[in-house]
Structures are given as structure tokens and as C-alpha cells.
N, C-alpha and C positions, 0 to 999 in steps of 0.2 A: 251406237260407232267408239266409242270408250270401250267397253264391253267387249269387242271382234281386237280392236291393238294387246290390250288386255290378255288375250286368248293368243295375236298370232308371240305377242313374246311367251307367251308359254310357252310355245311348240317349239319358236324359231333360237332355247336357251337349249333345248336336247340336242338340238345337236352336236356332233365335235367335229374338232378341225375338221375330218377327212370329210367328214359330207358336203362342210362349208369347199376345199379345197373339189370337190366332185361337181361341186355345183357351176364353182369359178371353168370348169374341166369343159362342162354346161355353156357358160356362154363362148367360152368361147369357141367351142363348134359347132351349136347354134350360125356361131361369129362366117366361117368358113360357109356353112353351107349357104350362109345371103351374099355370100359373095359366090358361092355357083353358082346361083340361082338371077340375080342381078352383077353381070360384071361389072360393069356401070360406074357400081361405084368404090370401083379401087383408083379410074379417072378422076375420082376427085382431090383434092390442089390438099399434103402435105400436114396446112394447118385448120384444116375441117377438124383433121382430126387429136391435132394436140388445143381442140382450144376443145372436139369434148371430147380429151381426156380427161384435160381439166374443170370442166362439169363435173363426170362421173367423180373426181376425186379432192371435190371442194367439201364435199358435206361428212367425209368420211376422218377427212384430215380436221375440220373443225372437233369434233365428236375428240377424236383425239388424241388436240394438242389442246383443246377449251375448255374440255366439258373438268373437271373439281368432281373427285370421289367418290363422295358427299352424296355430288348429284342420283345416279345408278337410279 
């Protein structure tokens, strides 16, 4: 499994800034498609989306603010 992690790490490092932004646009587009297919998702409470956003932001924020440069 470690070999797979190293392989994926090498492949992801090839991404440019534009590639990352295109992947973000892909995620947003898939979200729109999901809402069009299942419109009941929009009826969820605002707090469900706030909690989901916080959960999604937790790992990147920890890496950005708490990871030492030497660990890279």
C-alpha cells in the first residue's frame, strides 16, 4: 500500500495550479448535477452545509498551519 501512496504522491505533484483549479471546478459542477438530480438536497438545513464545510476544511487547515516545513 505504501508503494501506491508514493506513486499517487508523485503523480499529484505533477499538477499545476490550473489543474488544481480545474479539479475544483469539476467538484462544483458535480455538485450542481447532484442538486439537479436530487433537488431535496437544497431543503437541508443551513447548518448541515456549515458542518460539512468545516469537516472538509479541517485536514487542509491542519496541514497548512500545523505541519512543519521540514516534514514535507
